[in-house]
C-alpha positions in Angstrom: 0.0 0.0 0.0 1.0 3.6 -0.5 0.3 6.3 2.1 0.0 9.7 0.3 -0.6 11.8 3.4 1.6 11.3 6.5 3.2 13.8 8.9 6.2 11.6 9.5 9.0 14.2 9.4 10.3 15.4 12.8 10.2 19.0 14.1 8.2 20.4 11.3 4.7 20.6 12.5 2.5 18.7 14.9 4.1 15.4 13.9 6.9 13.6 15.7 9.5 15.6 17.7 12.4 13.3 17.0 13.8 11.4 14.0 13.7 8.2 16.1 9.9 8.4 16.3 9.8 9.1 12.6 11.6 5.8 12.1 9.2 4.0 14.4 6.3 5.4 12.5 7.9 3.9 9.3 8.3 0.6 11.0 4.7 0.6 12.1 3.5 1.5 8.6 5.6 -1.3 7.1 4.1 -3.8 9.4 0.7 -2.7 8.3 1.6 -3.3 4.6 2.7 0.2 3.6 5.8 0.3 1.4 5.8 4.0 0.3 5.0 7.1 2.3 4.7 10.7 1.1 6.0 12.9 3.9 3.6 15.8 4.0 4.3 18.5 6.6 1.8 21.3 6.9 2.6 24.3 4.7 0.3 27.2 5.7 1.0 29.9 8.2 4.7 29.6 7.7 6.7 28.3 4.8 9.2 25.4 5.1 11.8 25.5 2.4 11.0 22.7 -0.1 14.7 21.9 0.2 14.4 21.4 3.9 11.6 18.9 3.5 13.8 17.0 1.0 16.7 17.0 3.4 14.7 15.5 6.1 13.2 12.9 3.7 16.7 11.9 2.6 17.9 11.7 6.3 14.9 9.4 7.2 15.4 7.2 4.1 19.1 6.8 5.1 18.1 5.6 8.5 15.5 3.2 7.1 18.2 1.8 4.7 20.6 1.3 7.6 17.8 -0.6 9.4 17.1 -2.7 6.3 13.5 -1.5 6.3 12.2 -1.8 2.7 10.0 1.3 2.9 10.6 4.5 0.8 9.7 8.0 1.9 8.9 10.6 -0.8 8.7 14.4 -0.6 5.3 16.1 -0.4 3.4 18.6 1.7 0.0 19.2 3.1 -0.6 22.7 1.6 -3.1 25.3 2.6 -5.5 26.1 -0.3 -5.0 29.7 0.6 -1.3 29.6 -0.4 -0.5 31.7 -3.5 -0.7 29.3 -6.5 2.7 30.5 -7.7 4.3 29.0 -4.5 2.4 25.7 -4.6 4.6 24.2 -7.3 7.5 23.8 -4.7 5.4 21.4 -2.6 4.0 18.8 -5.0 4.2 15.0 -4.3 7.4 13.4 -5.6 8.0 16.3 -8.1 4.8 15.5 -10.0 2.0 17.9 -10.7 -0.1 16.4 -7.9 -0.5 18.5 -4.7 -2.4 17.9 -1.5 -4.5 21.0 -0.7 -6.2 21.5 2.6 -9.1 23.8 3.4 -9.3 25.7 6.7 -10.4 23.3 9.5 -13.4 25.4 10.3 -15.0 25.7 6.9 -14.8 25.5 3.1 -14.2 29.0 1.7 -16.9 30.5 -0.5 -14.4 30.8 -3.3 -13.0 27.3 -2.9 -13.8 26.4 -6.5 -11.9 29.5 -7.7 -8.9 28.7 -5.4 -8.7 25.1 -6.8 -9.1 26.4 -10.4 -6.2 28.8 -9.8 -4.0 25.9 -8.8 -5.1 24.0 -12.0 -4.2 27.1 -14.1 -0.6 26.7 -12.6 -0.6 23.2 -14.1 -1.3 21.5 -10.8 -3.6 18.5 -10.0 -5.3 19.2 -6.7 -6.0 16.5 -4.2 -8.4 17.8 -1.6 -7.4 16.4 1.8 -9.8 15.0 4.4 -12.9 16.9 3.4 -15.0 14.5 5.5 -13.5 16.3 8.6 -14.5 19.7 7.5 -17.7 21.1 9.1 -19.0 22.5 5.8 -18.7 19.1 4.1 -20.2 17.3 7.1 -23.3 19.5 6.9 -23.5 19.4 3.1 -21.5 16.5 1.6 -22.9 17.1 -1.9 -21.0 20.4 -2.2 -17.8 18.3 -2.7 -19.2 17.2 -6.1 -18.8 20.8 -7.4 -15.2 20.9 -6.1 -14.3 17.6 -7.7 -15.6 19.1 -10.9 -12.7 21.6 -10.8 -10.3 18.9 -11.9 -9.8 17.8 -8.3 -9.3 14.4 -6.6 -10.4 13.6 -3.0 -8.4 11.9 -0.2 -10.1 10.8 3.0 -8.5 9.6 6.2 -8.5 5.9 7.2 -9.3 6.9 10.8 -12.4 8.7 9.6 -13.8 5.4 8.2 -13.1 3.6 11.5 -14.7 6.2 13.8 -11.5 7.7 15.2 -12.8 11.3 14.6 -16.3 10.7 15.8 -19.6 9.4 14.4 -20.4 12.5 12.3 -17.1 12.4 10.5 -17.4 8.6 10.0 -20.9 9.0 8.6 -19.7 11.7 6.2 -16.7 9.6 5.1 -18.9 6.6 4.4 -21.4 8.8 2.5 -18.6 10.1 0.3 -17.5 6.6 -0.5 -21.1 5.5 -1.3 -21.5 8.4 -3.7 -18.2 7.9 -5.6 -16.5 11.0 -4.3 -13.3 9.4 -2.9 -10.2 8.6 -4.9 -7.6 8.0 -2.2 -7.4 6.8 1.4 -4.4 7.9 3.5 -3.4 7.8 7.2 -2.8 11.5 7.9 -0.7 10.0 10.7 1.2 12.2 13.2 2.7 9.8 15.7 3.1 6.2 16.9 0.1 6.6 19.2 -3.3 8.1 18.6 -3.1 9.1 14.9 -1.0 6.2 13.7 0.3 5.2 10.2 -2.2 2.3 9.7 -4.2 2.0 6.5 -5.5 -1.6 6.7 -8.3 -0.9 9.1 -9.6 1.9 6.9 -9.4 -0.4 3.9 -11.5 -3.0 5.7 -14.1 -0.4 6.5 -14.2 0.8 2.9 -14.6 -2.8 1.6 -18.0 -3.0 3.2 -19.1 0.0 1.1 -17.4 -0.3 -2.2 -15.9 -3.9 -2.2 -12.4 -5.0 -1.8 -11.1 -4.2 -5.4 -12.3 -0.6 -5.2 -11.0 -0.2 -1.6 -7.5 -1.5 -2.6 -7.5 0.8 -5.7 -7.6 3.8 -3.3 -4.5 2.7 -1.5 -2.6 1.0 -4.3 -3.3 1.8 -8.0 -4.5 5.4 -7.5 -1.7 6.6 -5.2 0.8 4.7 -7.4 -0.4 6.8 -10.3 0.0 9.9 -8.3 3.6 9.3 -7.3 4.4 8.4 -10.9 2.7 11.5 -12.2 0.2 9.5 -14.3 -3.6 10.1 -14.6 -5.7 8.5 -11.9 -8.3 6.2 -13.3 -11.9 7.3 -12.7 -13.9 5.3 -10.2 
């Protein structure tokens, strides 16, 4: 499996504080069946140099190689949709045109479609992160259809499907699955406890709604296309 959204790099946001915990997160992910992780620190109120993200990715990969752990970490970012589009290109996933874009936690901006379209005009392929946890989407899940129409993909969180974020978020996540509004499932993990790098439980929950093949597509074929810069097959 491939995890496209993981806060695994240390001392960058609300993820791990030490590289050792980052390595333990990688070990936990590998035991769950994950072989590739996109490291996606938050880029919003402050800007991390894209080069700094790559340096930490390289450092973590070196440690994993030394420990003979066959898991690869790739550079990415969890980017605020409010970031100027001209800056977004620095923070794509694995140097492709795919980019994780996050709405404010409190709401979906009224000009969300315009913000996504501006990113598309820069040659980017937006992936909307965890909309099922956004209050605006929870209240009106169908509004996500309009945003998908702006050449955007959708990533939901594995923990949302298992109830980690509460029943309302879980209900919304399942609704989005049922109505074909989800392309990718990721962990959005932050640590080795609490929000952990485990995809398998989310896949099992998704299987009950869309079947095993579709559920696996969201953690295998679709994210594989993303990291390779290929088109993601429509659901």
